[in-house]
N, C-alpha and C positions, 0 to 999 in steps of 0.2 A: 791509438793509446794515447797517456797522457799522463804529465805529470802530479803528484801529490803534494802539496807543502800543506807542514801544519804548524803553525808560530805560537806559541803561547796559550795555546786551546785550553779551557777551563772548563767544567761542569758543574755546576750548583743546584743543589737542588733546598730552598729554602739558604740556611746558616750549612747547610752539611753540604759539602764539596769531592767532589766523586773524582772528576779530572784535576792534576793540579799542577797543568800548567807544562805541555808536552810540545817538544819540538821535535819534527820528522820531515824528514822529504824521501817522496818513495820514487822513482827514476819512474821515467816511461819504459812501458814492458817490464817491468819488474813484476815477480809475484812477491810480497811481502805479509811473513803469517804476524799478527798478534797472539799472542800465547801466555796465559797466566792464570792461577786458580780462580775459581769461581768469585765472583763481586769484584775484579781487579781493575774492574773499568773499560776491557773490552770489547765489548757489545755496545755498551755506549759510547765510545769514540769510534767505531764502524758507523753507529746511527747519525752520528753526528756528521762524520761524510758523507751519509746520505740524504741528510734532511731529514731526518725521523726525530731528531733533538738537537733543541736550541744550542746551539754557543752562550754561556754566557761572556767570555771574554777569548779573545785572539783572533787568527786568519786563517782561516780555512781556502789554497787555493787549489782548484785544477785548471790545468791545463795552461795555467797563467794568470787565470783570472781569479779573483775573489769570488765565491760564494757563499757566505755564511748567510747572506738573508735571499739566496735565492731558489724559486720550490724546485722540491724533489726532483720532478719531471723535468727540468731545465739543465739538470747538471752532467748529462751527460756519460750516467752511469746506471748499473742494473743490477740489483741485488739477490742474491738466491738465499731463500730463509732455511733454518732446520726446517719448518715445518714444509711440507711440498703446497700447500695453498692449490693445489688445483682446482679449476671446476669440474664435480663429479656428472655435469650432466653433458659436458663435452667430450669430443673427441682428441687424440692427441693432438693432432693438427689441430684442431680449434684450439685446444688451451695455447698449445704456441705460437698463432697467430692472431690472438684476441686483443693485444695491448698493440698491435698492427695497424688492426681496425679500426679499435676505438681512437686513434690518431688519425686516419683517414689517408690510407695506404692505400693505393689501389689494388688492386687482386691479384693483378701478377708480380708486382711486388714483393706482394704478400707471399705468395706461392712461394718466388722466387727466393727468399730467404728462409721460409721455413722447411723449403728441401734441402738447401745449403745445409741448416743447423742438423738435420733428422741424416743426414748424412754422416757430419761429422761426431754423431753420438749414436752413427748405428741406430739407428729407432724406425727406418723407413717398414718394416715389417707391421708395426705396432700402429700406424698411424690412423688409421680407425679404430683401434681400442679406445675405452672408457678408463679411467683411472682407476676402478673398481676392478677389472680385467689384467692390472699391472703388479708385478714385483715393486718393493720398498726400491728397490736399485732404478728399477725402471721409471718409475715416478720421479724421483732426484733427477735423474736424465732428464725429463718431458723437464722439469720446473730448468735446470740450464741452459734448456735449447729456447724457451720460452725468452730469455735472457739475451742470449748470444742473437737473435733475430732483429735485438734492437739495435743492433753493430753498435755497442756504448764503450767511452774509450776508457770505463773502470767499470769491471766486474770488482760485487763485493759478495765475499761470500759468510754468513752468520753461522759458523757450525753446522754446516751440509748434513754431517754424515754421523752425527749422533741419534740418528734414530736407524741406522742400519745395524746387523748384526757383525760382530768380526769380519767375517769373513769377505760379507758385502762393502764394509769401509774399505778392504785392503783394497779389494778391486779398484773399487770409483777412487780411492787415491790415485792410482794409475791414470785413470780415465781421465782424472778432474789435471793430473800433470800432461797426460798427452794433451789433451785442449789445450792447455799456455802454450807448448810445444808449440799447435799448427795457429793458434788465433795469434800468439805474440802480443797480449791484449797486458794490458795492466790489471793487478788481482789484488787486490785488501782482502786476505780470507782471519775471522778468527776461529779458534780453537780451544779447549784447555787439553787436547793430545799430541804432549811436546814430542810424540812419534809421526802422528799426522806433521808437525812444524818442520822437524829433521826431515822428512822425505818429501815436504813441497816445495818451502822455502827457496827463495835466489837470498831474502833475507828475515830477522824473524828479530822482531819487538818485544823484550820479554817484559810485561807488567807487573806491576807488583802494586794493589792498595793503590791507582788513579796513578802511579808516577811510571815513569820508561824505566827501568835498573838496567836494559844492556840492550846493546843494537848492533846488529853483527851477522855475518853469514852463518849458518847452521853448524857446518863443523868448526868455525873459531870462536863462536858461543860454548862448541862442548870441551874445546883447546884449550883454551884462554878467556875462563870465566871470571864477571869483575871481582862477584862477592859469593857468598856461601847460597845465597837464594838462587842466583842462576846456576850454580857449582849442581845443587842438588834437584832443581828443575829440568835442565837438559840432560837428557841421558837413560837409559831404561834397560837393567833397573839404576835407582840412585846413584847419585856418590854417596860412598862411606865418609861420616864424620868421626874423628875421634881424639879426644880429648886429651892436651898436650901442656907441658908449660915446658918456658926456656932455661934451660941453664947456665948456657955460658955463649955470649956474643967475643969473639974476637976476626979480626983478619975478612972481614966480608964473610962470614959462616956464620951461622949459628945454631949450635946443639940445642935437642931437645928431650925430653923423654916424654911419655904417654904418663897418664896419669895412673889408667886400670893396670900398667906391667911399665913401674919406672926401671924397671932394668930392659927396657926398650927404649935404645936411644939411638938416633939422626941424627948426623950433620948435613947440613943442609945450605949452598950458595945464597945472601941471599942481600940486595941493598937497601931494604924498609928500615926505618930506625928502629930495633926492637930493644928492649932491656931481656937481662938476667930477672928470673921469676915473673915474668910475661905470664898469662892464658893466652893460649892460641889454639885452635884448631888444626888439624891435620884430614885434609881429606883424599883418599885412595878409590880413584874406579875401581869395580868389581873385576873388569878383566886384567888389571893391572897386579895382582898379586900374585907372586913366582910360588915356586917349589921352594921347602923347607933349604936351609942353607944357598939362594941362589940369589941372595936379593943381600943390602948393606945391614938389615934387622931382620929379627923373628919374630914375630907374633902369633901366640897359641891360643887360640879360641874353643869356646866349648860348643858344638855341633848341637843344634834345636831338631833344622828340617835341613833334608836334600832333594833337591826336584830335578828329576831324569826328563830332558828333551831331545831325547836321542844323541845326537853329539856334543852337546853343553846338555854343562849341568849347572845347576846355582842353590848354594850352599847355605843356606843361611846359618847364621851363630850371631853367638854376642864375646864383646870383650868385657862385658861391664853390665849388672844390673840395667842399666841405661843407654848401653850401646848396642845396637844392632849389625850387622855387618854382614851383606852378600859377596859372596867369590862367585865368582864366574869360570868355571873348569869346561874344557876341551876334552871325551875321550878317557872320561873319571868313573863311570857308572861302578868302577868295580875298586872303587880306593876311594871311597868318600864316604863309605858307611859304617862311620866310628862314632863316637860321642865327642873327641875332640881334634882337635885340625892343627895342625903348626904352619905358616904360613911365610914367605918372604916379601921382606917391602925393600923396594929399589927408592932412594932416595932421587933418583934423577922422576921418579914417576907420581909423588906426593903432591899435593900444592898443600899450603900454608894460607890460614885466615886469621885475623886479630878477633879480640874478643868482642868486637865488633861486625863480624863478620867479612868484612872489608879484606880484599885480596891481599897478601903480603910477599912481595915478589921480590 
């Protein structure tokens, strides 16, 4: 395992800058996930670490050595792509050992490494099959096994679960987590799925438009987002946002009212400088809504749809035409089948953001 350090990394295609000065340190053995919407630059950043994209400026170090101009085969990395890219005419055993044969390793060493990877990934019964005789999940495990046999310092995963169905993605998430626990190797993992990021990562890097929005442990980002983008991206279902206006500020507290329902007012402690009349956004997670009368204020909503998922239900509602709200409820299949719903809001459970989307604390 090795440390990966990015210092002011930039990538441009002509006049178009894609990666805009990324600084990041990934500790040895750490599972780091790059997450963000399509087009945010996460795969480009991963390919720069792999050596598949040139670095326009900045410095990339792996294991303390600058790798900007080092050939990909000499960086001590192994990459698993979204596409399995297995050789269809080769067996599982041959696919897994191909890179070692190409590198001139002895037959005994190849057999040893392939057998060890097969044991870790539970591929032993499949070793003599060809890819067409494997399921999608089995093919992905073979692709991971092909990376394991190289004993890399760093594993790079580029959306490896995107081609799998929902149930298989859950299974493979568990398998990848177990793999990291066994190998203790540095992993850099790219996904657009924040559930994958939350369940796999030691550290999440949230990207938007080629820039890092926030870096931190999954629950730290969930509990303490730096801005509206991170707050809305991390968490499933996403955080709800309501337009509000500051009505008064005094003694370290701010009082605000909702734009859609001015009678709904909340008073919050705040250290940031805000002024009366300022427009802000109030954020509240779906699970943080309370029963009517149980919070510091009540909010009445028009119910659009209720989804019952057994022990948990999701109520999709709206406070105004452009403010859609998701409410999470447990054991409520018989209590939310109505057109209007009043919920409680606790001041301690809300987040406040300014008109630029930055967190007000």
